[in-house]
C-alpha positions as a Markdown table, in Angstrom:
| # | Residue | x | y | z |
|---|---|---|---|---|
| 1 | Unk | 0.1 | -0.3 | -0.1 |
| 2 | Unk | 1.9 | 2.9 | -1.5 |
| 3 | Unk | 0.6 | 6.9 | -1.1 |
| 4 | Unk | 1.0 | 9.2 | -3.4 |
| 5 | Unk | 4.9 | 10.0 | -2.7 |
| 6 | Unk | 5.7 | 6.1 | -3.0 |
| 7 | Unk | 5.9 | 5.3 | 0.5 |
| 8 | Unk | 4.9 | 2.3 | 2.1 |
| 9 | Unk | 2.3 | 2.7 | 4.7 |
| 10 | Unk | 2.6 | -0.4 | 6.4 |
| 11 | Unk | 2.1 | 0.5 | 10.4 |
| 12 | Unk | -1.1 | 1.2 | 12.1 |
| 13 | Unk | -1.0 | 3.1 | 15.5 |
| 14 | Unk | -4.1 | 2.1 | 17.2 |
| 15 | Unk | -5.0 | 4.5 | 20.5 |
| 16 | Unk | -7.2 | 2.2 | 22.8 |
| 17 | Unk | -8.3 | 4.8 | 25.3 |
| 18 | Unk | -7.8 | 8.7 | 25.9 |
| 19 | Unk | -7.7 | 8.1 | 29.5 |
| 20 | Unk | -4.5 | 7.9 | 31.4 |
| 21 | Unk | -3.4 | 7.5 | 35.2 |
| 22 | Unk | -1.0 | 10.0 | 35.0 |
| 23 | Unk | -0.9 | 13.9 | 33.9 |
| 24 | Unk | 2.1 | 14.6 | 32.5 |
| 25 | Unk | 2.5 | 18.1 | 31.8 |
| 26 | Unk | 3.7 | 18.4 | 28.2 |
| 27 | Unk | 0.9 | 16.0 | 27.3 |
| 28 | Unk | -2.4 | 16.4 | 29.5 |
| 29 | Unk | -3.7 | 20.0 | 30.1 |
| 30 | Unk | -3.6 | 21.1 | 34.0 |
| 31 | Unk | -7.3 | 21.2 | 34.0 |
| 32 | Unk | -7.9 | 18.2 | 32.8 |
| 33 | Unk | -9.4 | 17.1 | 29.5 |
| 34 | Unk | -13.1 | 16.2 | 28.5 |
| 35 | Unk | -12.9 | 12.4 | 28.1 |
| 36 | Unk | -14.8 | 10.4 | 25.4 |
| 37 | Unk | -18.1 | 8.7 | 26.4 |
| 38 | Unk | -17.8 | 4.8 | 27.1 |
| 39 | Unk | -20.1 | 4.2 | 23.8 |
| 40 | Unk | -18.1 | 6.6 | 21.4 |
| 41 | Unk | -15.0 | 4.1 | 22.2 |
| 42 | Unk | -14.1 | 1.3 | 19.6 |
| 43 | Unk | -15.3 | -1.9 | 20.8 |
| 44 | Unk | -12.3 | -4.7 | 20.6 |
| 45 | Unk | -14.5 | -6.4 | 17.9 |
| 46 | Unk | -14.5 | -3.3 | 15.8 |
| 47 | Unk | -10.5 | -2.6 | 16.6 |
| 48 | Unk | -9.9 | -5.9 | 15.6 |
| 49 | Unk | -11.8 | -6.1 | 12.5 |
| 50 | Unk | -10.2 | -2.6 | 11.5 |
| 51 | Unk | -6.7 | -4.2 | 11.9 |
| 52 | Unk | -7.8 | -6.9 | 9.5 |
| 53 | Unk | -9.0 | -5.2 | 7.0 |
| 54 | Unk | -5.8 | -2.9 | 7.2 |
| 55 | Unk | -3.6 | -5.9 | 7.1 |
| 56 | Unk | -5.0 | -7.4 | 4.1 |
| 57 | Unk | -4.1 | -4.0 | 2.5 |
| 58 | Unk | -0.3 | -4.3 | 3.6 |
| 59 | Unk | -0.2 | -3.2 | 7.4 |
| 60 | Unk | 2.3 | -5.4 | 8.9 |
| 61 | Unk | 3.4 | -3.3 | 12.2 |
| 62 | Unk | 0.7 | -2.3 | 14.7 |
| 63 | Unk | 1.5 | -0.4 | 17.9 |
| 64 | Unk | -1.2 | 0.1 | 20.6 |
| 65 | Unk | -1.2 | 3.3 | 22.4 |
| 66 | Unk | -3.6 | 5.7 | 24.5 |
| 67 | Unk | -3.7 | 8.0 | 26.8 |
| 68 | Unk | -2.2 | 4.8 | 28.9 |
| 69 | Unk | -3.3 | 1.8 | 27.2 |
| 70 | Unk | -3.2 | -0.5 | 30.5 |
| 71 | Unk | -5.7 | 1.4 | 31.7 |
| 72 | Unk | -8.3 | -0.1 | 29.2 |
| 73 | Unk | -10.0 | -3.0 | 30.6 |
| 74 | Unk | -9.6 | -6.3 | 29.1 |
| 75 | Unk | -6.4 | -4.8 | 27.2 |
| 76 | Unk | -4.8 | -8.2 | 27.5 |
| 77 | Unk | -7.8 | -9.8 | 25.6 |
| 78 | Unk | -7.5 | -7.1 | 22.8 |
| 79 | Unk | -3.7 | -7.9 | 22.3 |
| 80 | Unk | -4.5 | -11.8 | 22.0 |
| 81 | Unk | -7.2 | -10.8 | 19.1 |
| 82 | Unk | -4.7 | -8.5 | 17.6 |
| 83 | Unk | -2.0 | -11.1 | 17.8 |
| 84 | Unk | -3.9 | -13.7 | 16.1 |
| 85 | Unk | -3.7 | -12.0 | 12.9 |
| 86 | Unk | -0.9 | -14.0 | 11.4 |
| 87 | Unk | 0.2 | -11.4 | 8.7 |
| 88 | Unk | 1.4 | -9.3 | 11.5 |
| 89 | Unk | 5.1 | -9.3 | 12.3 |
| 90 | Unk | 5.5 | -6.6 | 15.0 |
| 91 | Unk | 2.6 | -6.4 | 17.6 |
| 92 | Unk | 4.3 | -3.4 | 20.4 |
| 93 | Unk | 2.6 | -0.9 | 23.3 |
| 94 | Unk | 3.7 | 2.3 | 24.5 |
| 95 | Unk | 3.1 | 2.4 | 28.1 |
| 96 | Unk | 4.0 | 4.8 | 30.8 |
| 97 | Unk | 4.9 | 1.7 | 32.8 |
| 98 | Unk | 3.4 | 2.2 | 36.2 |
| 99 | Unk | 0.9 | -0.7 | 35.6 |
| 100 | Unk | 3.1 | -3.0 | 33.7 |
| 101 | Unk | 3.8 | -5.0 | 36.6 |
| 102 | Unk | 0.9 | -6.4 | 36.8 |
| 103 | Unk | 0.4 | -7.0 | 33.0 |
| 104 | Unk | 3.5 | -8.0 | 31.7 |
| 105 | Unk | 3.3 | -11.7 | 32.1 |
| 106 | Unk | -0.1 | -11.8 | 30.5 |
| 107 | Unk | 0.6 | -9.5 | 27.8 |
| 108 | Unk | 3.9 | -11.9 | 26.7 |
| 109 | Unk | 1.6 | -15.0 | 26.6 |
| 110 | Unk | -1.2 | -13.0 | 24.5 |
| 111 | Unk | 1.5 | -12.6 | 21.6 |
| 112 | Unk | 2.7 | -8.4 | 22.6 |
| 113 | Unk | 6.4 | -8.8 | 20.9 |
| 114 | Unk | 7.9 | -5.8 | 22.5 |
| 115 | Unk | 7.0 | -2.3 | 24.7 |
| 116 | Unk | 8.1 | 1.1 | 24.5 |
| 117 | Unk | 8.3 | 2.8 | 28.4 |
| 118 | Unk | 8.0 | 6.3 | 28.5 |
| 119 | Unk | 10.9 | 8.0 | 31.1 |
| 120 | Unk | 12.1 | 11.5 | 31.3 |
| 121 | Unk | 13.9 | 11.2 | 34.3 |
| 122 | Unk | 15.3 | 9.1 | 36.8 |
| 123 | Unk | 14.7 | 11.6 | 39.7 |
| 124 | Unk | 12.0 | 10.6 | 41.9 |
| 125 | Unk | 10.8 | 14.2 | 42.8 |
| 126 | Unk | 11.5 | 15.6 | 38.9 |
| 127 | Unk | 9.4 | 12.6 | 38.2 |
| 128 | Unk | 6.5 | 13.3 | 40.5 |
| 129 | Unk | 6.6 | 17.0 | 39.1 |
| 130 | Unk | 6.6 | 16.3 | 35.5 |
| 131 | Unk | 3.9 | 13.4 | 35.6 |
| 132 | Unk | 1.8 | 16.1 | 38.7 |
| 133 | Unk | 2.2 | 12.5 | 41.2 |
| 134 | Unk | 3.5 | 9.7 | 39.5 |
| 135 | Unk | 5.7 | 6.9 | 41.6 |
| 136 | Unk | 8.7 | 6.4 | 39.9 |
| 137 | Unk | 9.3 | 2.9 | 41.4 |
| 138 | Unk | 6.3 | 1.7 | 39.7 |
| 139 | Unk | 7.8 | 2.6 | 36.1 |
| 140 | Unk | 11.5 | 0.7 | 37.4 |
| 141 | Unk | 9.0 | -2.4 | 38.6 |
| 142 | Unk | 7.4 | -2.5 | 35.4 |
| 143 | Unk | 10.7 | -2.4 | 33.4 |
| 144 | Unk | 11.6 | -5.4 | 35.2 |
| 145 | Unk | 8.6 | -7.0 | 34.7 |
| 146 | Unk | 9.0 | -6.9 | 31.0 |
| 147 | Unk | 12.5 | -7.9 | 31.0 |
| 148 | Unk | 11.3 | -11.1 | 33.0 |
| 149 | Unk | 8.5 | -11.9 | 31.0 |
| 150 | Unk | 10.7 | -11.9 | 27.9 |
| 151 | Unk | 8.8 | -8.7 | 26.1 |
| 152 | Unk | 12.0 | -7.8 | 24.7 |
| 153 | Unk | 13.5 | -5.5 | 23.3 |
| 154 | Unk | 12.4 | -2.9 | 25.9 |
| 155 | Unk | 12.8 | 0.6 | 24.6 |
| 156 | Unk | 12.9 | 3.8 | 26.6 |
| 157 | Unk | 11.1 | 6.7 | 25.3 |
| 158 | Unk | 12.8 | 10.3 | 27.0 |
| 159 | Unk | 11.1 | 13.5 | 26.1 |
| 160 | Unk | 14.0 | 16.2 | 25.8 |
| 161 | Unk | 13.5 | 19.9 | 25.7 |
| 162 | Unk | 16.1 | 20.5 | 23.2 |
| 163 | Unk | 18.8 | 17.4 | 23.4 |
| 164 | Unk | 19.9 | 14.5 | 25.1 |
| 165 | Unk | 22.9 | 16.4 | 26.6 |
| 166 | Unk | 20.3 | 17.6 | 29.4 |
| 167 | Unk | 20.4 | 16.7 | 32.9 |
| 168 | Unk | 17.5 | 14.5 | 33.3 |
| 169 | Unk | 18.3 | 12.9 | 29.9 |
| 170 | Unk | 21.6 | 11.8 | 30.6 |
| 171 | Unk | 20.5 | 10.3 | 33.4 |
| 172 | Unk | 17.9 | 8.0 | 31.8 |
| 173 | Unk | 20.7 | 7.4 | 29.4 |
| 174 | Unk | 23.1 | 6.4 | 32.1 |
| 175 | Unk | 20.3 | 4.3 | 33.4 |
| 176 | Unk | 19.6 | 2.3 | 30.4 |
| 177 | Unk | 23.4 | 1.5 | 29.8 |
| 178 | Unk | 23.1 | 0.1 | 32.9 |
| 179 | Unk | 20.2 | -2.2 | 32.4 |
| 180 | Unk | 20.4 | -3.2 | 28.9 |
| 181 | Unk | 17.7 | -0.7 | 27.5 |
| 182 | Unk | 17.4 | 0.7 | 24.3 |
| 183 | Unk | 16.4 | 4.3 | 24.3 |
| 184 | Unk | 15.1 | 7.3 | 21.9 |
| 185 | Unk | 15.3 | 10.6 | 22.7 |
| 186 | Unk | 12.2 | 12.5 | 21.7 |
| 187 | Unk | 12.1 | 16.6 | 21.3 |
| 188 | Unk | 9.2 | 17.9 | 22.9 |
| 189 | Unk | 6.6 | 18.7 | 20.3 |
| 190 | Unk | 3.9 | 21.1 | 19.8 |
| 191 | Unk | 0.8 | 20.2 | 17.7 |
| 192 | Unk | -0.6 | 23.1 | 17.6 |
| 193 | Unk | 2.5 | 25.3 | 16.6 |
| 194 | Unk | 3.6 | 22.2 | 14.3 |
| 195 | Unk | 7.2 | 21.8 | 16.4 |
| 196 | Unk | 8.1 | 18.3 | 15.7 |
| 197 | Unk | 11.5 | 16.9 | 14.9 |
| 198 | Unk | 13.3 | 13.8 | 14.1 |
| 199 | Unk | 13.3 | 11.1 | 16.7 |
| 200 | Unk | 17.3 | 10.4 | 17.5 |
| 201 | Unk | 17.3 | 6.6 | 17.5 |
| 202 | Unk | 14.2 | 6.2 | 15.9 |
| 203 | Unk | 12.0 | 6.9 | 12.8 |
| 204 | Unk | 9.4 | 8.9 | 14.0 |
| 205 | Unk | 9.4 | 12.6 | 13.1 |
| 206 | Unk | 10.8 | 12.1 | 9.5 |
| 207 | Unk | 8.3 | 13.1 | 7.1 |
| 208 | Unk | 10.0 | 11.5 | 3.9 |
| 209 | Unk | 10.1 | 8.1 | 6.0 |
| 210 | Unk | 6.8 | 8.3 | 7.3 |
| 211 | Unk | 4.7 | 4.8 | 6.9 |
| 212 | Unk | 2.2 | 5.3 | 9.8 |
| 213 | Unk | -1.8 | 5.5 | 9.8 |
| 214 | Unk | -3.2 | 6.3 | 13.3 |
| 215 | Unk | -6.4 | 5.2 | 14.5 |
| 216 | Unk | -8.1 | 7.2 | 17.6 |
| 217 | Unk | -10.1 | 5.4 | 20.6 |
| 218 | Unk | -12.9 | 6.8 | 18.9 |
| 219 | Unk | -12.3 | 5.6 | 15.3 |
| 220 | Unk | -11.0 | 8.6 | 13.3 |
| 221 | Unk | -8.0 | 7.1 | 11.2 |
| 222 | Unk | -5.5 | 10.1 | 10.7 |
| 223 | Unk | -2.8 | 9.9 | 8.1 |
| 224 | Unk | -0.4 | 12.3 | 10.0 |
| 225 | Unk | -0.1 | 13.1 | 13.6 |
| 226 | Unk | 0.8 | 16.7 | 12.7 |
| 227 | Unk | -2.7 | 17.2 | 10.5 |
| 228 | Unk | -6.4 | 18.0 | 11.4 |
| 229 | Unk | -7.0 | 15.5 | 8.3 |
| 230 | Unk | -9.1 | 12.3 | 9.5 |
| 231 | Unk | -11.5 | 10.0 | 8.3 |
| 232 | Unk | -14.4 | 8.2 | 10.5 |
| 233 | Unk | -13.9 | 4.6 | 10.3 |
| 234 | Unk | -17.6 | 3.8 | 11.4 |
| 235 | Unk | -19.2 | 6.4 | 9.1 |
| 236 | Unk | -17.2 | 4.9 | 6.1 |
| 237 | Unk | -16.6 | 1.9 | 6.5 |
| 238 | Unk | -13.3 | 0.2 | 7.2 |
| 239 | Unk | -11.4 | -0.4 | 3.9 |
| 240 | Unk | -13.0 | 3.4 | 2.4 |
| 241 | Unk | -11.3 | 5.3 | 5.1 |
| 242 | Unk | -7.9 | 3.5 | 5.1 |
| 243 | Unk | -8.1 | 4.3 | 1.1 |
| 244 | Unk | -9.0 | 7.9 | 1.7 |
| 245 | Unk | -6.3 | 8.1 | 4.4 |
| 246 | Unk | -3.6 | 7.0 | 2.4 |
| 247 | Unk | -4.9 | 9.1 | -0.7 |
| 248 | Unk | -4.3 | 12.1 | 1.1 |
| 249 | Unk | -1.6 | 11.4 | 3.3 |
| 250 | Unk | 0.6 | 14.6 | 3.3 |
| 251 | Unk | 4.0 | 15.2 | 2.2 |
| 252 | Unk | 5.1 | 16.6 | 5.6 |
| 253 | Unk | 3.2 | 17.4 | 8.7 |
| 254 | Unk | 2.1 | 21.1 | 9.4 |
| 255 | Unk | 0.0 | 21.4 | 12.7 |
| 256 | Unk | -3.2 | 20.1 | 14.7 |
| 257 | Unk | -5.9 | 22.5 | 15.8 |
| 258 | Unk | -8.1 | 19.7 | 16.9 |
| 259 | Unk | -6.3 | 16.6 | 18.8 |
| 260 | Unk | -3.7 | 16.2 | 21.7 |
| 261 | Unk | -1.2 | 13.5 | 22.1 |
| 262 | Unk | -3.5 | 11.9 | 25.2 |
| 263 | Unk | -6.2 | 10.9 | 22.4 |
| 264 | Unk | -3.9 | 10.3 | 19.2 |
| 265 | Unk | -1.3 | 8.7 | 20.9 |
| 266 | Unk | 1.8 | 10.5 | 20.1 |
């Protein structure tokens, strides 16, 4: 499946919830958000059905995101359903890691291949400040649980303001080196202003190589994170929404005035 710029579109990111158990300052507004109604959120059958159609069109990599995906009730069941689509070669999840110690073993058995865990500092007080109340020990325990369960490699997503040479980022780098973890540095983005850059250690943020579609928790298919373009998969049907999204995928991102990281998945 190719877009009009000859990019092979083979990667689907699925936001399964707009809810999160943390309130990270660069992601969640201090005043909170207007949460989706439960009836507006795609069911597991809808998510799996859409994914089957996307795979038939050429999708081979799937990443489950949120919000925080582990707060979605029955998430292990959904992972097992998606893992049952045999053509998927890479099934991963992005999580803040705070609940992972409770789910790692079951997620591995369900078919999850690997996990990305958000960690922007290893200082407990800084972590509590950034997340507005989080406990960093929960993340450390989640990382250990993922490794012991065989969800490998464990990758760390570290958000930076400017570069990996910042004090917090250097601490995370050292932690990753000591604990055999891969790390990616993601410069803090602004959807409204259109500020983004290539991920250091990953392929995100490089528009020329973008191979992604994004499905929101309420069924909007987006061809680009930094764009307001979206197609309702319930209204259009799965295949038509996919083909429309691929057909108008922009050459590069601009800005997004209608969404947020908490409901698109970053």
